[in-house]
C-alpha positions as CSV (number, residue, x, y, z in Angstrom):
1,M,163.3,158.9,88.8
2,S,165.8,160.9,86.8
3,L,168.6,160.6,84.2
4,D,170.3,163.8,85.4
5,P,174.0,163.7,86.2
6,I,174.8,163.2,89.9
7,V,177.1,166.0,91.1
8,A,179.1,166.1,94.3
9,E,181.8,168.5,95.5
10,V,184.2,168.9,98.3
11,T,187.1,171.3,99.0
12,V,190.3,169.7,100.3
13,P,193.4,171.5,101.8
14,V,195.9,170.2,99.3
15,T,197.1,171.1,95.8
16,P,195.2,169.9,92.8
17,T,198.0,167.4,92.0
18,E,197.9,166.1,95.6
19,A,194.1,165.9,95.4
20,F,194.4,163.9,92.2
21,V,196.8,161.4,93.7
22,G,194.6,161.0,96.8
23,F,191.6,160.4,94.6
24,T,193.2,158.0,92.2
25,A,196.3,156.2,93.6
26,Q,194.7,156.1,97.1
27,M,191.1,155.4,96.2
28,G,191.2,152.0,97.8
29,E,192.1,153.6,101.1
30,W,189.1,155.9,101.3
31,W,186.5,153.9,99.4
32,D,183.7,152.5,101.5
33,P,184.0,148.7,101.4
34,M,180.2,148.5,101.7
35,V,180.1,149.9,98.1
36,S,181.9,146.9,96.7
37,P,180.8,143.5,95.3
38,E,181.9,141.7,98.5
39,P,182.5,144.0,101.5
40,A,183.9,141.2,103.7
41,T,186.8,140.5,101.4
42,Y,187.4,144.1,100.0
43,S,191.1,144.9,100.1
44,G,191.5,147.9,97.7
45,I,191.1,149.4,94.2
46,A,193.6,149.1,91.4
47,I,193.6,151.8,88.7
48,D,195.7,151.4,85.5
49,P,196.0,154.9,84.0
50,N,195.8,153.4,80.6
51,G,193.2,150.7,81.3
52,P,190.9,149.1,83.8
53,V,189.6,150.2,87.2
54,E,189.2,147.2,89.5
55,M,188.0,146.3,93.0
56,V,190.4,144.0,94.7
57,H,189.0,141.3,96.9
58,G,191.8,139.1,98.2
59,D,193.3,137.4,95.1
60,E,190.3,138.4,92.9
61,Q,189.8,141.6,90.9
62,F,186.5,142.8,89.6
63,T,186.7,145.2,86.7
64,W,184.2,148.0,87.0
65,G,185.5,150.7,84.8
66,R,188.1,151.9,82.3
67,V,190.2,155.1,82.5
68,M,189.2,157.6,79.8
69,E,191.4,160.6,81.0
70,W,194.3,160.7,83.4
71,D,195.6,164.3,83.9
72,P,197.3,164.7,87.3
73,I,197.0,168.5,87.2
74,G,193.3,168.6,86.8
75,R,191.1,165.7,85.6
76,Y,190.3,162.1,86.0
77,A,187.5,160.4,84.0
78,Q,186.5,156.8,83.6
79,E,183.8,154.6,82.2
80,F,181.8,153.2,85.2
81,W,179.8,150.0,85.3
82,L,179.8,149.0,89.0
83,G,176.3,147.5,89.5
84,H,175.2,147.5,85.9
85,P,176.4,145.9,82.6
86,E,179.5,147.2,80.9
87,D,177.6,147.9,77.7
88,E,175.5,150.4,79.7
89,A,178.5,152.1,81.2
90,T,178.1,155.6,82.7
91,V,180.9,158.2,83.1
92,L,182.6,159.5,86.2
93,D,184.3,162.9,85.5
94,V,186.3,164.4,88.4
95,R,187.9,167.8,88.1
96,F,190.5,169.2,90.5
97,T,190.7,173.1,90.5
98,E,192.3,175.6,92.8
99,A,189.7,176.8,95.3
100,E,189.4,180.6,95.8
101,A,190.0,180.3,99.6
102,G,192.9,177.9,99.1
103,G,193.1,174.2,98.6
104,T,191.4,172.3,95.8
105,L,187.8,172.1,94.7
106,V,187.0,168.5,93.7
107,R,183.9,168.2,91.6
108,L,182.6,164.8,90.6
109,V,179.9,164.4,87.9
110,H,178.5,160.9,87.3
111,S,176.6,161.1,84.0
112,G,175.5,159.1,81.0
113,W,172.5,157.5,82.6
114,Q,170.2,155.8,80.2
115,P,166.5,154.6,80.6
116,S,167.9,151.1,81.1
117,T,170.1,152.3,84.1
118,E,167.6,154.7,85.6
119,S,166.8,152.4,88.5
120,V,170.5,151.7,89.1
121,R,171.1,155.5,89.3
122,E,169.2,155.6,92.6
123,G,171.9,153.5,94.2
124,Y,174.6,156.1,93.3
125,T,173.3,159.2,95.0
126,D,175.8,158.7,97.8
127,W,178.8,160.3,96.1
128,Q,178.8,163.2,98.5
129,R,179.4,160.8,101.4
130,L,182.2,159.0,99.5
131,L,183.8,162.4,98.8
132,E,183.6,163.3,102.5
133,R,185.6,160.0,103.2
134,Y,188.1,161.1,100.5
135,A,188.4,164.6,102.0
136,A,189.1,163.1,105.5
137,H,191.7,160.9,103.9
138,V,193.7,163.6,102.1
139,S,193.3,166.3,104.8
């Protein structure tokens, strides 16, 4: 097992600001419902730029993070505790930079793993697949 950050990257054919909007405001549209507390009732994700990040399941919302940085021209960061206790929160840090060949490079780093969350980390090695869903959505 490891405490190393999980890193995933994808290049999308849109501007950094469009990539940011697709990642944040439209997260509920590209997120895989199977990676939610109750896949059968999943209906989206709500992000408050100044507060919580929540999975929406019908009339219920499950808080699984808190926004730390909201910069539409380059960075989104949040505390992350989906699948583990809030007091053992990890950090998602997503950067949106112009790609050399055009479009935007989206780089996600999931870090802050502690010995108490090491076994949980193994369940979050699928970020690349989620970013591929995101890329298909914004392309």
